[in-house]
N, CA, C and O atoms as CSV, one atom per row, in Angstrom:
chain,resi,resn,atom,element,x,y,z
A,1,MET,N,N,81.151,-22.172,162.362
A,1,MET,CA,C,82.299,-21.967,161.506
A,1,MET,C,C,82.353,-20.484,161.153
A,1,MET,O,O,81.351,-19.892,160.752
A,2,LYS,N,N,83.490,-19.917,161.303
A,2,LYS,CA,C,83.661,-18.498,160.993
A,2,LYS,C,C,83.668,-18.303,159.480
A,2,LYS,O,O,84.061,-19.198,158.732
A,3,ASN,N,N,83.228,-17.125,159.038
A,3,ASN,CA,C,83.164,-16.831,157.602
A,3,ASN,C,C,84.509,-17.020,156.920
A,3,ASN,O,O,84.577,-17.549,155.810
A,4,ARG,N,N,85.584,-16.589,157.583
A,4,ARG,CA,C,86.906,-16.732,156.987
A,4,ARG,C,C,87.240,-18.203,156.757
A,4,ARG,O,O,87.778,-18.563,155.710
A,5,HIS,N,N,86.922,-19.052,157.733
A,5,HIS,CA,C,87.184,-20.479,157.584
A,5,HIS,C,C,86.352,-21.074,156.444
A,5,HIS,O,O,86.837,-21.877,155.647
A,6,PHE,N,N,85.096,-20.658,156.395
A,6,PHE,CA,C,84.224,-21.156,155.333
A,6,PHE,C,C,84.759,-20.730,153.967
A,6,PHE,O,O,84.789,-21.530,153.032
A,7,ASN,N,N,85.174,-19.488,153.856
A,7,ASN,CA,C,85.707,-18.991,152.577
A,7,ASN,C,C,86.987,-19.717,152.188
A,7,ASN,O,O,87.193,-20.018,151.013
A,8,GLU,N,N,87.850,-20.004,153.164
A,8,GLU,CA,C,89.077,-20.753,152.877
A,8,GLU,C,C,88.746,-22.165,152.410
A,8,GLU,O,O,89.334,-22.664,151.450
A,9,LEU,N,N,87.800,-22.804,153.096
A,9,LEU,CA,C,87.394,-24.152,152.716
A,9,LEU,C,C,86.791,-24.154,151.315
A,9,LEU,O,O,87.102,-25.025,150.503
A,10,THR,N,N,85.938,-23.191,151.037
A,10,THR,CA,C,85.321,-23.097,149.714
A,10,THR,C,C,86.379,-22.903,148.631
A,10,THR,O,O,86.302,-23.522,147.570
A,11,ALA,N,N,87.356,-22.054,148.891
A,11,ALA,CA,C,88.434,-21.836,147.924
A,11,ALA,C,C,89.219,-23.113,147.697
A,11,ALA,O,O,89.582,-23.419,146.561
A,12,ASN,N,N,89.490,-23.869,148.758
A,12,ASN,CA,C,90.206,-25.136,148.608
A,12,ASN,C,C,89.396,-26.146,147.808
A,12,ASN,O,O,89.950,-26.891,147.000
A,13,ILE,N,N,88.105,-26.172,148.030
A,13,ILE,CA,C,87.241,-27.097,147.286
A,13,ILE,C,C,87.246,-26.740,145.808
A,13,ILE,O,O,87.367,-27.620,144.956
A,14,HIS,N,N,87.114,-25.452,145.497
A,14,HIS,CA,C,87.125,-25.025,144.097
A,14,HIS,C,C,88.464,-25.356,143.443
A,14,HIS,O,O,88.509,-25.784,142.289
A,15,GLU,N,N,89.537,-25.158,144.173
A,15,GLU,CA,C,90.859,-25.486,143.640
A,15,GLU,C,C,90.968,-26.988,143.373
A,15,GLU,O,O,91.503,-27.396,142.343
A,16,SER,N,N,90.465,-27.806,144.293
A,16,SER,CA,C,90.499,-29.259,144.098
A,16,SER,C,C,89.672,-29.675,142.889
A,16,SER,O,O,90.074,-30.553,142.127
A,17,ILE,N,N,88.527,-29.048,142.719
A,17,ILE,CA,C,87.671,-29.357,141.568
A,17,ILE,C,C,88.391,-29.003,140.271
A,17,ILE,O,O,88.357,-29.771,139.310
A,18,ASN,N,N,89.040,-27.846,140.243
A,18,ASN,CA,C,89.765,-27.436,139.046
A,18,ASN,C,C,90.924,-28.369,138.746
A,18,ASN,O,O,91.173,-28.690,137.584
A,19,ILE,N,N,91.641,-28.810,139.778
A,19,ILE,CA,C,92.785,-29.694,139.580
A,19,ILE,C,C,92.336,-31.069,139.091
A,19,ILE,O,O,92.939,-31.629,138.176
A,20,THR,N,N,91.287,-31.611,139.693
A,20,THR,CA,C,90.854,-32.969,139.355
A,20,THR,C,C,89.905,-33.020,138.167
A,20,THR,O,O,89.701,-34.084,137.582
A,21,GLY,N,N,89.323,-31.878,137.804
A,21,GLY,CA,C,88.386,-31.858,136.688
A,21,GLY,C,C,87.005,-32.375,137.061
A,21,GLY,O,O,86.187,-32.655,136.184
A,22,ILE,N,N,86.745,-32.503,138.347
A,22,ILE,CA,C,85.439,-32.983,138.792
A,22,ILE,C,C,84.409,-31.896,138.547
A,22,ILE,O,O,84.620,-30.736,138.901
A,23,ALA,N,N,83.296,-32.276,137.940
A,23,ALA,CA,C,82.258,-31.288,137.658
A,23,ALA,C,C,80.904,-31.761,138.159
A,23,ALA,O,O,79.876,-31.422,137.572
A,24,THR,N,N,80.888,-32.536,139.230
A,24,THR,CA,C,79.643,-33.028,139.796
A,24,THR,C,C,78.906,-31.894,140.477
A,24,THR,O,O,79.486,-31.155,141.272
A,25,LYS,N,N,77.645,-31.758,140.169
A,25,LYS,CA,C,76.839,-30.738,140.820
A,25,LYS,C,C,76.577,-31.146,142.259
A,25,LYS,O,O,76.418,-32.330,142.555
A,26,ALA,N,N,76.532,-30.176,143.144
A,26,ALA,CA,C,76.290,-30.456,144.561
A,26,ALA,C,C,74.975,-31.188,144.765
A,26,ALA,O,O,74.881,-32.062,145.626
A,27,SER,N,N,73.958,-30.843,143.985
A,27,SER,CA,C,72.669,-31.512,144.139
A,27,SER,C,C,72.769,-32.986,143.780
A,27,SER,O,O,72.090,-33.814,144.387
A,28,GLN,N,N,73.598,-33.327,142.811
A,28,GLN,CA,C,73.799,-34.731,142.464
A,28,GLN,C,C,74.517,-35.453,143.595
A,28,GLN,O,O,74.188,-36.598,143.906
A,29,LEU,N,N,75.481,-34.804,144.205
A,29,LEU,CA,C,76.213,-35.391,145.308
A,29,LEU,C,C,75.274,-35.664,146.471
A,29,LEU,O,O,75.337,-36.732,147.079
A,30,ASN,N,N,74.409,-34.717,146.786
A,30,ASN,CA,C,73.473,-34.900,147.889
A,30,ASN,C,C,72.525,-36.062,147.642
A,30,ASN,O,O,72.174,-36.785,148.574
A,31,GLN,N,N,72.113,-36.244,146.410
A,31,GLN,CA,C,71.153,-37.286,146.104
A,31,GLN,C,C,71.759,-38.679,146.206
A,31,GLN,O,O,71.065,-39.625,146.580
A,32,CYS,N,N,73.029,-38.820,145.883
A,32,CYS,CA,C,73.599,-40.157,145.840
A,32,CYS,C,C,74.398,-40.525,147.083
A,32,CYS,O,O,74.711,-41.701,147.267
A,33,PHE,N,N,74.735,-39.585,147.930
A,33,PHE,CA,C,75.573,-39.864,149.087
A,33,PHE,C,C,74.752,-39.871,150.364
A,33,PHE,O,O,74.196,-38.847,150.762
A,34,GLU,N,N,74.679,-41.012,150.995
A,34,GLU,CA,C,74.048,-41.129,152.307
A,34,GLU,C,C,75.145,-41.491,153.290
A,34,GLU,O,O,75.571,-42.645,153.350
A,35,PRO,N,N,75.605,-40.518,154.058
A,35,PRO,CA,C,76.771,-40.736,154.902
A,35,PRO,C,C,76.522,-41.682,156.075
A,35,PRO,O,O,75.467,-41.647,156.708
A,36,ASP,N,N,77.499,-42.513,156.344
A,36,ASP,CA,C,77.529,-43.323,157.556
A,36,ASP,C,C,78.409,-42.540,158.520
A,36,ASP,O,O,79.627,-42.719,158.548
A,37,VAL,N,N,77.788,-41.677,159.305
A,37,VAL,CA,C,78.513,-40.722,160.142
A,37,VAL,C,C,79.451,-41.435,161.105
A,37,VAL,O,O,80.595,-41.016,161.278
A,38,LYS,N,N,78.985,-42.491,161.723
A,38,LYS,CA,C,79.823,-43.210,162.685
A,38,LYS,C,C,81.054,-43.797,162.002
A,38,LYS,O,O,82.159,-43.712,162.538
A,39,ALA,N,N,80.874,-44.386,160.831
A,39,ALA,CA,C,82.006,-44.969,160.103
A,39,ALA,C,C,83.005,-43.889,159.689
A,39,ALA,O,O,84.215,-44.086,159.797
A,40,ILE,N,N,82.504,-42.756,159.219
A,40,ILE,CA,C,83.387,-41.652,158.821
A,40,ILE,C,C,84.176,-41.170,160.033
A,40,ILE,O,O,85.391,-40.989,159.959
A,41,ARG,N,N,83.482,-40.964,161.142
A,41,ARG,CA,C,84.126,-40.474,162.360
A,41,ARG,C,C,85.162,-41.472,162.882
A,41,ARG,O,O,86.284,-41.091,163.214
A,42,GLU,N,N,84.787,-42.729,162.952
A,42,GLU,CA,C,85.709,-43.740,163.465
A,42,GLU,C,C,86.908,-43.930,162.541
A,42,GLU,O,O,88.017,-44.193,163.005
A,43,ASN,N,N,86.689,-43.799,161.245
A,43,ASN,CA,C,87.775,-43.955,160.278
A,43,ASN,C,C,88.878,-42.920,160.479
A,43,ASN,O,O,90.051,-43.204,160.237
A,44,ILE,N,N,88.505,-41.729,160.919
A,44,ILE,CA,C,89.530,-40.704,161.139
A,44,ILE,C,C,89.987,-40.659,162.596
A,44,ILE,O,O,90.849,-39.856,162.954
A,45,GLY,N,N,89.408,-41.521,163.437
A,45,GLY,CA,C,89.859,-41.650,164.815
A,45,GLY,C,C,89.440,-40.534,165.747
A,45,GLY,O,O,90.141,-40.243,166.717
A,46,PHE,N,N,88.307,-39.901,165.472
A,46,PHE,CA,C,87.830,-38.803,166.310
A,46,PHE,C,C,86.740,-39.307,167.257
A,46,PHE,O,O,85.957,-40.192,166.914
A,47,SER,N,N,86.711,-38.718,168.459
A,47,SER,CA,C,85.592,-38.943,169.366
A,47,SER,C,C,84.382,-38.197,168.801
A,47,SER,O,O,84.517,-37.365,167.903
A,48,GLN,N,N,83.201,-38.505,169.335
A,48,GLN,CA,C,82.011,-37.780,168.887
A,48,GLN,C,C,82.164,-36.284,169.147
A,48,GLN,O,O,81.794,-35.467,168.304
A,49,SER,N,N,82.693,-35.929,170.283
A,49,SER,CA,C,82.851,-34.519,170.645
A,49,SER,C,C,83.830,-33.814,169.707
A,49,SER,O,O,83.550,-32.715,169.229
A,50,LYS,N,N,84.961,-34.435,169.448
A,50,LYS,CA,C,85.962,-33.834,168.563
A,50,LYS,C,C,85.420,-33.720,167.137
A,50,LYS,O,O,85.673,-32.729,166.452
A,51,PHE,N,N,84.673,-34.736,166.691
A,51,PHE,CA,C,84.103,-34.714,165.344
A,51,PHE,C,C,83.052,-33.605,165.239
A,51,PHE,O,O,82.985,-32.908,164.226
A,52,ALA,N,N,82.240,-33.443,166.272
A,52,ALA,CA,C,81.236,-32.368,166.281
A,52,ALA,C,C,81.919,-31.015,166.148
A,52,ALA,O,O,81.464,-30.150,165.400
A,53,ASP,N,N,83.015,-30.838,166.880
A,53,ASP,CA,C,83.762,-29.580,166.787
A,53,ASP,C,C,84.330,-29.384,165.382
A,53,ASP,O,O,84.298,-28.277,164.845
A,54,LEU,N,N,84.847,-30.458,164.790
A,54,LEU,CA,C,85.433,-30.373,163.448
A,54,LEU,C,C,84.444,-29.834,162.429
A,54,LEU,O,O,84.761,-28.929,161.658
A,55,ILE,N,N,83.239,-30.399,162.432
A,55,ILE,CA,C,82.284,-30.003,161.394
A,55,ILE,C,C,81.309,-28.924,161.847
A,55,ILE,O,O,80.417,-28.534,161.093
A,56,GLY,N,N,81.475,-28.439,163.078
A,56,GLY,CA,C,80.688,-27.296,163.536
A,56,GLY,C,C,79.245,-27.582,163.872
A,56,GLY,O,O,78.364,-26.758,163.626
A,57,VAL,N,N,79.000,-28.767,164.443
A,57,VAL,CA,C,77.639,-29.087,164.876
A,57,VAL,C,C,77.661,-29.453,166.352
A,57,VAL,O,O,78.721,-29.680,166.934
A,58,ASN,N,N,76.489,-29.505,166.939
A,58,ASN,CA,C,76.328,-29.872,168.332
A,58,ASN,C,C,76.610,-31.361,168.511
A,58,ASN,O,O,76.321,-32.158,167.619
A,59,LEU,N,N,77.173,-31.739,169.659
A,59,LEU,CA,C,77.441,-33.148,169.960
A,59,LEU,C,C,76.167,-33.979,169.833
A,59,LEU,O,O,76.206,-35.095,169.313
A,60,ARG,N,N,75.055,-33.456,170.295
A,60,ARG,CA,C,73.785,-34.192,170.222
A,60,ARG,C,C,73.389,-34.474,168.767
A,60,ARG,O,O,72.774,-35.500,168.476
A,61,THR,N,N,73.738,-33.579,167.875
A,61,THR,CA,C,73.457,-33.802,166.452
A,61,THR,C,C,74.212,-35.017,165.952
A,61,THR,O,O,73.643,-35.853,165.250
A,62,ILE,N,N,75.492,-35.129,166.305
A,62,ILE,CA,C,76.285,-36.299,165.917
A,62,ILE,C,C,75.647,-37.563,166.478
A,62,ILE,O,O,75.505,-38.560,165.770
A,63,GLN,N,N,75.268,-37.519,167.738
A,63,GLN,CA,C,74.649,-38.684,168.370
A,63,GLN,C,C,73.351,-39.081,167.668
A,63,GLN,O,O,73.101,-40.266,167.443
A,64,ASN,N,N,72.532,-38.099,167.326
A,64,ASN,CA,C,71.278,-38.376,166.614
A,64,ASN,C,C,71.542,-38.982,165.239
A,64,ASN,O,O,70.843,-39.906,164.825
A,65,TRP,N,N,72.544,-38.470,164.530
A,65,TRP,CA,C,72.884,-39.021,163.218
A,65,TRP,C,C,73.357,-40.463,163.362
A,65,TRP,O,O,72.922,-41.342,162.619
A,66,GLU,N,N,74.239,-40.702,164.310
A,66,GLU,CA,C,74.798,-42.047,164.466
A,66,GLU,C,C,73.757,-43.059,164.932
A,66,GLU,O,O,73.846,-44.238,164.590
A,67,GLN,N,N,72.787,-42.619,165.696
A,67,GLN,CA,C,71.750,-43.523,166.191
A,67,GLN,C,C,70.591,-43.671,165.213
A,67,GLN,O,O,69.664,-44.445,165.453
A,68,GLY,N,N,70.646,-42.928,164.112
A,68,GLY,CA,C,69.606,-43.037,163.094
A,68,GLY,C,C,68.335,-42.273,163.402
A,68,GLY,O,O,67.327,-42.449,162.718
A,69,HIS,N,N,68.366,-41.424,164.424
A,69,HIS,CA,C,67.174,-40.627,164.749
A,69,HIS,C,C,66.970,-39.500,163.748
A,69,HIS,O,O,65.844,-39.076,163.488
A,70,ARG,N,N,68.066,-39.029,163.198
A,70,ARG,CA,C,68.045,-37.968,162.184
A,70,ARG,C,C,69.107,-38.280,161.148
A,70,ARG,O,O,69.975,-39.125,161.364
A,71,SER,N,N,69.029,-37.587,160.020
A,71,SER,CA,C,70.019,-37.760,158.956
A,71,SER,C,C,70.562,-36.398,158.545
A,71,SER,O,O,69.829,-35.409,158.525
A,72,PRO,N,N,71.842,-36.351,158.221
A,72,PRO,CA,C,72.405,-35.084,157.733
A,72,PRO,C,C,71.764,-34.689,156.411
A,72,PRO,O,O,71.396,-35.544,155.605
A,73,THR,N,N,71.635,-33.389,156.198
A,73,THR,CA,C,71.073,-32.886,154.948
A,73,THR,C,C,71.924,-31.734,154.435
A,73,THR,O,O,72.767,-31.203,155.157
A,74,GLY,N,N,71.700,-31.359,153.207
A,74,GLY,CA,C,72.312,-30.174,152.608
A,74,GLY,C,C,73.801,-30.061,152.810
A,74,GLY,O,O,74.540,-31.004,152.528
A,75,PRO,N,N,74.257,-28.912,153.300
A,75,PRO,CA,C,75.690,-28.666,153.469
A,75,PRO,C,C,76.378,-29.673,154.385
A,75,PRO,O,O,77.555,-29.978,154.194
A,76,ALA,N,N,75.654,-30.191,155.378
A,76,ALA,CA,C,76.256,-31.180,156.276
A,76,ALA,C,C,76.632,-32.449,155.507
A,76,ALA,O,O,77.683,-33.038,155.759
A,77,LYS,N,N,75.778,-32.868,154.574
A,77,LYS,CA,C,76.089,-34.053,153.762
A,77,LYS,C,C,77.327,-33.817,152.907
A,77,LYS,O,O,78.180,-34.695,152.772
A,78,VAL,N,N,77.414,-32.638,152.341
A,78,VAL,CA,C,78.563,-32.318,151.497
A,78,VAL,C,C,79.834,-32.306,152.334
A,78,VAL,O,O,80.849,-32.874,151.933
A,79,LEU,N,N,79.782,-31.660,153.496
A,79,LEU,CA,C,80.956,-31.604,154.360
A,79,LEU,C,C,81.357,-33.001,154.829
A,79,LEU,O,O,82.547,-33.310,154.887
A,80,LEU,N,N,80.391,-33.841,155.163
A,80,LEU,CA,C,80.704,-35.209,155.570
A,80,LEU,C,C,81.374,-35.981,154.444
A,80,LEU,O,O,82.296,-36.761,154.683
A,81,ARG,N,N,80.917,-35.769,153.231
A,81,ARG,CA,C,81.548,-36.426,152.075
A,81,ARG,C,C,82.993,-35.952,151.927
A,81,ARG,O,O,83.885,-36.760,151.667
A,82,LEU,N,N,83.226,-34.676,152.088
A,82,LEU,CA,C,84.586,-34.142,151.995
A,82,LEU,C,C,85.474,-34.710,153.093
A,82,LEU,O,O,86.629,-35.054,152.843
A,83,VAL,N,N,84.944,-34.810,154.303
A,83,VAL,CA,C,85.704,-35.395,155.407
A,83,VAL,C,C,86.024,-36.851,155.093
A,83,VAL,O,O,87.127,-37.324,155.368
A,84,GLN,N,N,85.065,-37.554,154.522
A,84,GLN,CA,C,85.275,-38.957,154.175
A,84,GLN,C,C,86.371,-39.104,153.115
A,84,GLN,O,O,87.202,-40.008,153.205
A,85,VAL,N,N,86.375,-38.233,152.129
A,85,VAL,CA,C,87.329,-38.323,151.027
A,85,VAL,C,C,88.726,-37.898,151.453
A,85,VAL,O,O,89.704,-38.565,151.115
A,86,ASP,N,N,88.834,-36.789,152.195
A,86,ASP,CA,C,90.159,-36.282,152.576
A,86,ASP,C,C,90.062,-35.475,153.860
A,86,ASP,O,O,90.036,-34.244,153.829
A,87,HIS,N,N,90.009,-36.164,154.976
A,87,HIS,CA,C,89.826,-35.463,156.253
A,87,HIS,C,C,91.014,-34.574,156.594
A,87,HIS,O,O,90.845,-33.553,157.259
A,88,LYS,N,N,92.206,-34.941,156.153
A,88,LYS,CA,C,93.376,-34.105,156.454
A,88,LYS,C,C,93.258,-32.740,155.776
A,88,LYS,O,O,93.611,-31.722,156.373
A,89,LEU,N,N,92.769,-32.710,154.547
A,89,LEU,CA,C,92.564,-31.440,153.851
A,89,LEU,C,C,91.564,-30.571,154.612
A,89,LEU,O,O,91.769,-29.367,154.773
A,90,ILE,N,N,90.490,-31.189,155.073
A,90,ILE,CA,C,89.454,-30.441,155.777
A,90,ILE,C,C,90.000,-29.900,157.097
A,90,ILE,O,O,89.806,-28.725,157.408
A,91,VAL,N,N,90.678,-30.740,157.874
A,91,VAL,CA,C,91.239,-30.299,159.152
A,91,VAL,C,C,92.243,-29.174,158.920
A,91,VAL,O,O,92.213,-28.156,159.612
A,92,ASN,N,N,93.122,-29.359,157.954
A,92,ASN,CA,C,94.130,-28.332,157.666
A,92,ASN,C,C,93.490,-27.044,157.166
A,92,ASN,O,O,93.937,-25.953,157.522
A,93,SER,N,N,92.462,-27.153,156.356
A,93,SER,CA,C,91.796,-25.969,155.814
A,93,SER,C,C,91.069,-25.187,156.902
A,93,SER,O,O,91.091,-23.956,156.909
A,94,LEU,N,N,90.435,-25.891,157.806
A,94,LEU,CA,C,89.645,-25.227,158.833
A,94,LEU,C,C,90.477,-24.737,160.011
A,94,LEU,O,O,90.154,-23.724,160.632
A,95,TYR,N,N,91.540,-25.457,160.311
A,95,TYR,CA,C,92.270,-25.161,161.544
A,95,TYR,C,C,93.747,-24.865,161.362
A,95,TYR,O,O,94.517,-24.949,162.320
A,96,ALA,N,N,94.150,-24.524,160.161
A,96,ALA,CA,C,95.573,-24.267,159.881
A,96,ALA,C,C,96.138,-23.174,160.774
A,96,ALA,O,O,97.289,-23.267,161.199
A,97,ASN,N,N,95.372,-22.162,161.062
A,97,ASN,CA,C,95.851,-21.052,161.886
A,97,ASN,C,C,95.639,-21.261,163.373
A,97,ASN,O,O,96.012,-20.405,164.175
A,98,HIS,N,N,95.044,-22.391,163.757
A,98,HIS,CA,C,94.746,-22.652,165.165
A,98,HIS,C,C,95.644,-23.685,165.782
A,98,HIS,O,O,95.583,-23.911,166.990
A,99,VAL,N,N,96.477,-24.319,164.988
A,99,VAL,CA,C,97.314,-25.407,165.514
A,99,VAL,C,C,98.657,-24.890,165.919
A,99,VAL,O,O,99.499,-25.658,166.385
């Protein structure tokens, strides 16, 4: 993910937090959210390859997560939660200038 895209996404997240009044700490989110990567991906209708591109990870990483060989941690968990909550916002935020 390019720095500009990350900064745009971060700004959108902060704006959403301010609008909704959500004040959950990221560490609390990480502790309580265990993503079902396959369910999140299938819910938005993406192939494994397209989903890997969306969140900026290797295809093999997606496969390992879905097969239970590994689990997402840190920023990946947060991004997966955001995709689960509002994938259109994430896609638009990351790729608005590429479509």
